[in-house]
Structures are given as C-alpha cells and as structure tokens.
C-alpha positions in Angstrom: 117.2 68.8 133.2 120.0 70.6 135.0 119.3 73.7 132.9 115.7 73.6 133.8 116.5 73.3 137.5 118.9 76.2 137.3 116.3 78.2 135.5 113.7 77.5 138.2 116.2 78.4 141.0 117.0 81.7 139.2 113.4 82.6 138.8 112.7 81.8 142.5 115.6 83.9 143.6 114.5 87.0 141.7 110.8 86.5 142.1 110.5 88.9 145.2 112.1 91.6 143.0 109.4 91.0 140.3 106.7 91.2 142.9 108.0 94.5 144.3 108.2 95.9 140.7 104.8 94.4 139.9 103.2 96.1 142.9 104.3 99.3 141.3 102.1 98.3 138.4 99.3 97.7 140.9 99.6 101.4 141.9 99.8 102.4 138.2 96.6 100.7 137.2 95.1 101.5 140.6 95.3 105.2 140.2 93.8 105.1 136.7 91.0 102.7 137.5 90.6 104.1 141.0 89.9 107.6 139.5 87.7 106.0 136.8 85.6 104.0 139.3 85.1 106.9 141.7 85.0 109.9 139.3 81.2 110.2 139.5 81.5 110.1 143.3 84.1 112.9 143.3 81.8 114.8 140.9 78.9 114.7 143.3 80.9 115.1 146.5 82.9 118.1 145.2 80.3 119.5 142.9 82.4 119.1 139.7 81.1 119.8 136.3 81.7 117.5 133.2 84.5 119.9 132.1 86.3 119.5 135.4 85.9 115.7 135.2 87.6 115.8 131.8 90.4 118.0 133.0 91.2 115.8 136.0 91.2 112.7 133.9 93.3 114.4 131.2 95.7 115.8 133.7 96.2 112.4 135.3 97.0 110.9 131.9 99.4 113.7 131.1 101.2 113.3 134.4 101.6 109.6 133.8 102.9 110.3 130.3 105.5 112.9 131.5 106.6 110.6 134.3 107.2 107.8 131.7 109.0 110.1 129.3 111.5 111.5 131.8 112.0 108.3 133.8 115.4 107.8 132.2 116.5 111.3 133.1 115.4 110.7 136.7 117.5 107.6 137.0 120.5 109.5 135.6 120.1 112.3 138.2 119.5 110.3 141.4 120.4 106.7 140.4 118.3 103.7 139.4 118.0 102.2 142.9 117.0 105.5 144.6 114.5 106.1 141.8 113.1 102.6 142.3 112.6 103.2 146.0 111.5 106.9 146.0 108.7 106.8 143.4 106.3 104.9 145.7 106.7 107.6 148.5 106.0 110.3 145.9 102.9 108.4 144.8 101.7 108.1 148.5 102.0 111.9 148.8 99.8 112.4 145.8 97.3 109.8 146.9 96.9 111.4 150.4 96.5 114.9 148.9 93.5 113.4 147.0 92.2 111.8 150.3 92.2 115.2 152.0 91.1 117.2 148.9 88.4 119.8 149.9 87.9 121.0 146.3 88.6 120.5 142.6 92.0 122.2 142.6 93.4 120.0 145.4 92.1 116.8 143.7 93.7 117.9 140.5 97.1 118.5 142.2 97.0 115.1 144.0 96.1 113.3 140.8 99.0 115.0 139.0 101.6 114.0 141.7 100.4 110.4 141.9 100.1 110.1 138.2 103.6 111.4 137.6 105.0 108.9 140.1 103.2 105.9 138.7 104.2 106.9 135.1 107.9 107.0 136.1 107.8 103.9 138.2 106.8 101.5 135.4 109.9 101.9 133.1 112.1 102.3 136.2 110.8 99.1 137.7 111.3 97.1 134.5 114.8 98.6 134.1 115.5 97.5 137.7 114.5 93.9 136.9 116.7 94.0 133.8 119.6 95.5 135.8 119.5 92.9 138.6 118.6 89.8 136.5 121.6 87.4 135.8 120.6 86.9 132.2 118.1 88.1 129.5 115.9 85.0 129.7 115.3 85.5 133.4 114.7 89.2 132.9 112.1 88.6 130.1 110.1 86.1 132.2 110.1 88.4 135.2 109.0 91.4 133.2 106.2 89.4 131.5 104.9 88.4 134.9 104.4 92.1 136.0 101.5 92.4 133.6 99.4 90.2 135.9 100.0 92.7 138.7 98.6 95.5 136.5 95.4 93.6 136.2 95.3 92.9 139.9 95.5 96.6 140.4 92.5 97.1 138.1 90.5 94.4 139.9 91.5 95.7 143.4 90.4 99.2 142.6 87.0 98.1 141.3 86.6 95.9 144.4 87.4 98.8 146.7 85.1 101.2 144.8 82.3 98.6 144.9 82.6 98.1 148.7 82.5 101.9 149.4 79.9 102.8 146.7 77.1 103.3 149.3 79.1 105.8 151.4 77.8 109.4 151.4 79.4 112.2 149.4 83.0 111.7 148.4 83.8 109.5 151.4 84.0 106.3 149.4 86.4 107.8 146.9 88.6 109.1 149.7 88.8 105.5 151.2 89.9 104.1 147.8 92.7 106.6 147.5 93.7 106.1 151.1 94.1 102.4 150.3 96.4 103.3 147.4 98.4 105.6 149.5 98.9 103.1 152.3 99.9 100.4 149.8 102.4 102.8 148.2 104.0 103.5 151.6 104.3 99.8 152.3 105.9 99.1 148.9 108.3 102.0 149.3 109.4 100.7 152.8 109.9 97.2 151.4 111.9 98.3 148.4 114.1 100.6 150.5 114.9 98.5 153.6 114.8 94.9 152.3 118.3 93.4 152.8 117.5 90.9 150.0 117.0 93.7 147.5 120.2 95.4 148.6 122.0 92.2 147.9 120.4 91.7 144.5 121.2 95.3 143.5 124.8 94.8 144.5 125.0 91.6 142.5 123.3 93.5 139.6 126.0 96.2 139.7 128.7 93.6 139.5 127.0 91.8 136.6 126.6 95.1 134.7 130.2 96.0 135.2 131.2 92.5 134.0 129.1 93.0 130.9 130.5 96.4 130.2 134.1 95.0 130.4 133.3 92.2 128.0 131.8 94.4 125.4 133.9 95.2 122.4 131.7 98.1 121.2 130.4 101.2 123.0 127.0 101.4 124.5 124.3 102.0 121.9 122.1 105.1 122.1 118.4 105.0 121.1 119.1 107.2 118.0 122.0 105.0 116.9 119.8 101.9 117.1 116.8 103.5 115.2 118.9 105.4 112.6 122.1 103.3 112.4 123.2 100.6 110.0 120.2 98.4 111.0 117.6 101.2 110.8 115.4 99.4 108.3 114.9 96.6 110.8 114.6 98.6 114.0 112.8 101.7 112.7 110.2 99.6 111.0 109.5 97.7 114.2 109.5 100.9 116.2 106.9 102.5 113.9 104.7 99.4 113.9 104.7 99.0 117.7 104.2 102.7 118.3 101.2 103.1 115.9 99.7 99.8 117.2 100.0 100.9 120.8 98.7 104.5 120.2 95.6 103.3 118.5 95.0 100.5 121.0 95.7 102.7 124.0 93.3 105.5 122.9 90.5 102.9 123.0 91.7 101.1 126.2 92.3 104.4 128.0 88.7 105.5 127.2 87.3 102.3 128.6 89.7 102.3 131.5 89.1 105.8 132.7 85.5 106.3 131.7 84.0 102.9 132.1 82.0 103.8 135.2 81.2 107.2 133.7 79.6 105.5 130.7 77.6 103.1 132.8 76.3 105.8 135.1 75.3 107.9 132.1 73.5 104.8 130.8 71.4 105.0 134.0 73.3 102.4 136.0 73.6 103.0 139.8 77.1 103.6 141.2 76.9 100.1 142.9 75.9 98.4 139.6 78.6 100.3 137.7 81.4 99.4 140.1 80.0 95.8 140.7 80.0 95.2 136.9 83.5 96.5 136.6 84.6 94.1 139.5 83.1 91.0 137.9 84.3 91.8 134.4 87.8 92.4 135.6 87.9 88.9 137.0 87.6 87.9 133.3 90.4 90.3 132.5 92.7 88.7 135.1 92.2 85.2 133.7 92.7 86.4 130.1 96.0 88.1 131.2 97.2 84.9 132.9 96.3 82.9 129.8 98.4 85.2 127.6 101.3 85.2 130.1 101.5 81.4 129.7 101.7 81.5 125.9 103.7 84.7 125.5 106.8 82.8 124.3 105.0 80.1 122.4 103.9 79.6 118.8 100.3 80.3 119.9 101.0 83.9 120.8 100.2 85.2 117.3 96.9 83.4 117.3 96.0 85.0 120.6 96.8 88.4 119.0 94.6 87.7 116.0 91.7 86.4 118.1 92.0 89.3 120.6 92.0 92.0 118.0 89.1 90.4 116.2 87.1 90.4 119.5 87.9 94.0 120.0 86.7 95.0 116.5 83.5 93.0 116.7 82.9 94.4 120.1 83.1 98.0 119.1 81.3 97.6 115.8 78.4 95.7 117.3 78.1 98.3 120.1 77.9 101.0 117.4 75.6 99.2 115.0 73.2 97.4 117.3 72.7 99.2 120.7 74.2 101.5 123.2 72.0 100.9 126.1 73.1 99.8 129.6 73.4 96.0 129.2 75.0 96.1 125.8 77.6 98.4 127.2 78.2 96.0 130.1 78.7 93.1 127.7 80.9 95.2 125.4 83.2 96.0 128.4 83.3 92.3 129.2 84.4 91.2 125.7 86.8 94.2 125.6 88.3 92.9 128.8 89.1 89.6 127.1 90.3 91.0 123.8 92.5 93.8 125.1 94.2 91.5 127.6 95.3 89.0 125.0 96.1 91.6 122.3 97.1 94.8 124.0 99.4 96.1 126.8 101.0 92.7 127.4 102.0 91.9 123.8 103.3 95.5 123.5 105.7 94.9 126.3 106.8 91.5 124.9 107.3 93.1 121.4 109.4 95.9 122.9 111.5 93.5 125.0 112.1 91.2 122.0 112.7 93.7 119.2 115.4 96.0 120.5 118.8 95.7 122.2 118.7 95.5 125.9 120.6 98.8 126.4 117.7 100.9 124.8 114.6 98.9 125.7 113.6 101.0 128.7 114.2 104.2 126.8 112.1 103.1 123.8 109.4 101.6 126.0 109.3 104.8 128.1 109.0 107.0 125.0 106.3 104.9 123.3 104.3 104.6 126.6 104.8 108.3 127.5 103.9 109.6 124.0 100.8 107.4 123.7 99.6 108.5 127.1 100.2 112.2 126.2 97.8 111.7 123.2 95.4 109.9 125.6 95.6 112.9 127.9 94.6 115.2 125.0 91.8 112.8 124.1 90.6 112.6 127.7 89.6 116.3 127.7 86.9 115.6 125.1 86.1 111.9 126.1 83.2 112.7 128.5 81.4 114.5 125.7 82.0 111.5 123.3 80.7 108.7 125.6 77.3 110.2 126.6 74.3 108.5 125.2 73.5 111.0 122.5 76.8 110.5 120.6 78.2 107.2 121.8 77.1 105.3 118.7 79.2 107.5 116.4 82.1 107.3 118.8 82.1 103.5 118.7 82.3 103.5 114.9 85.4 105.7 115.3 86.9 103.2 117.8 86.2 100.4 115.4 88.4 102.2 112.9 91.1 102.6 115.5 91.0 98.8 116.1 91.5 98.1 112.4 94.5 100.4 112.2 96.0 98.8 115.4 95.4 95.4 113.9 97.1 96.1 110.6 100.3 97.5 112.3 100.3 94.7 114.8 100.1 92.2 111.9 103.1 94.0 110.3 105.0 93.6 113.6 104.2 89.8 113.5 105.5 89.8 109.9 108.7 91.6 110.9 109.4 89.3 113.8 109.2 86.3 111.4 111.3 88.1 108.8 114.1 88.8 111.2 113.7 85.6 113.1 113.2 87.4 116.4 110.5 85.3 118.0 112.1 82.1 117.0 115.4 83.2 118.6 113.7 83.9 121.9 112.0 80.5 121.8 115.3 78.8 121.5 116.7 80.7 124.5 
C-alpha cells in the first residue's frame, strides 16, 4: 500500500512535465493533420497544382524526419533543457510563416521550419521526461501518457479545420496554423519560465550525476548496444521494431496526411471531409486511451493482434469491395481504431522496454526519423496513388504492408517473451 501511495505521489509530482512534453506532441500531430485537413484549401487559395501539394507534404515529412534524426546532436550542442524550451519557439516561427504565406514558396518554407521543430521536439521531450524522472517506472508511465496528447492534436486540428471550412480562399487554413503558432508560443513560455520545471530539471541533474557515480561501467553507445556482446538480442529487436514501424508508418502517414485529400477527390465537400475526420478521431482518442490502460498488462499483445487484423481487413476490403466516398469514410474509421491499438503507441512502448535507458532516445529518434524520411519520399507520389482511378490497386499494396508489419510485430512479441522483457516490466 505504501509503495502504491508513493508511486501515485511521484506521478502527480511529475505530471506537469508530462503535460508540457505531451503538448509538444499536440503540435507534432497538429502540423501533420493541420496540413492534411487544409491542403485542399491551400491548393485553392494559393492556386497549387497536385505536384506542389505532394512537394509540400513530402517536405514537411522530410523536415520532421531530419529534426528527429539530429535531435540528439541538438541537445549536445545547446543542452537538453534549452532544446526542450527552444523548439516550441522555432515551431511558432514556422507556423506564422505559413499564416502569412502569399504563395507556394513561403508555405513550403514555413512547413519545413515547423516540421523540423516538431520532429526534434518529440525525442527531446521524451528524453527530458527520462532525465527528470526519479525512476524508470515513473518515466515509462509518463512517456506512455504522451501518446494521448498526440491524438488530442489530431482531434484538435480536425476540429479547427471543420470550424473554418466555410471561410473563403485560404483564410481557414491560415486560422488553423495561427492556432498552432499561438499554442507553440504558450508552451514555450511555460516550459521556459516555470519555476516548477526549473526545480525538476535541477533535481534531474542531481539524479543523473548520482546514477553516473554509482555505475561501474562506462556509458553505452548505440553501436555498442546493437553490435556488442548482446547483439543477437538487441539487433534482432531493433530490426523487428524498425521494419514494423516503417511499414505501419507508410500506411498511417498516407491516411494522416492525405485523408482529407482522398475524401475531397471522392467528391466530398471540405466540410464533410473535415467533419468526418473530426468524428472519426474521437474514436481514435478512445482507442488510444484504451491501449494506454493496458500497455503494461497481459492483454497488450491481444490488442496488437486485434489492431493489426482490423487494419488488414480494412485495407483489403476497401481494395476488393469499393473505393467510393462512404466506404472510404468507414475505412478511415476502422483504421483509426486499429492503428491506435497497434501502431505508434506500441512502437514507443517496445522501444522503451527493449533497450537500455542510455540509448533509448537515440534509437527511437533514428527509427522515427528514418521511417519519416521514407514517408517523405513516398509523399511525393501519394497524391497520384490515392485518386479514384488507381486507389484500388494502392489499397492492395497497403494490405501487403500491413501483413509485413504484422509479421515483424509478432516477432517482436516473441522476442519479448524469449528474453522475459515484458514480464520484467510487469513486476516493476
């Protein structure tokens, strides 16, 4: 009982830090979905062609990937706390460039700046939580909770896009990006000037110094972990997680960035497209909350199997049966359930469980950045793949991606059981 009380007190003490970090995830999903939900508005308001739409979406994804890949280097150069505080201000600059964009080039530049900042902020924020938390159990719980904020960002962006969908020209899209910019400024000010966070950061520094003094071995590098004496264990898990996440993310990125584009091309109005996204993402939020509750339980693997099965049946039925407007809407709804109980959230949990704490952020940043780099390449051709004339063939291809992701995910489940990783975390 005393242990439970102490655990609750520890979570309550560090919850504001998790919220501040989680709000960074709101911006991360917000910029992706905000661009997705308003891309047709930008296209009409700025007279963009389909090629320019693909370049903007691809550049945004590339920028997120690069930010994620070099997040570790950024923290080495300017420090973890300064990076944690500064990225939101950089995001705000990019968002406001989009708000004021008079043409395609300005919108592209603003998207790149905001995307880079959001890509770097995610691994930096998770590392900040790990740094300040008093123990690994508290850290894992707080990190798992940030996934809910990601979904809130998706939901909020669709809500904002729906409310402004009737505005003329690109005005509605500018309002959505203005909301993201203002939120980024507020988060940046909170992170920078909060006395509570300064105290937590100072305590975190002392805690990390204490851990370093108590260690009998040097700090492990990522290469030493993956190719050292336990390479059979760590490298096999790294490969399984990476291939799972790449295949899943290619599918999820397409639906995330081009959901509204697909609906509008299926002859939905902008209001119907954004309204459908808003309603369906309520479903996503509840699915994410359900997974968060069972993330450390014996039911997590069943959630994974059910979620991946839903995603496969969803893609296959859309390819085999119909690709008209309402089947696409229902497909997006089921995708929202499946991907949120067997997708981003379980990837974060696997990464946190599988590797030593000293290399988790580096490995997560690499996998996340590399997968988004591939998504960026894919985004250049995605608009041509989701139009009505070829979407059926595309969905068969996505069905195959789900199968590959499923197989490597199952292998990760097997490896966790083999090395007793999940059972160890349950006992903590």
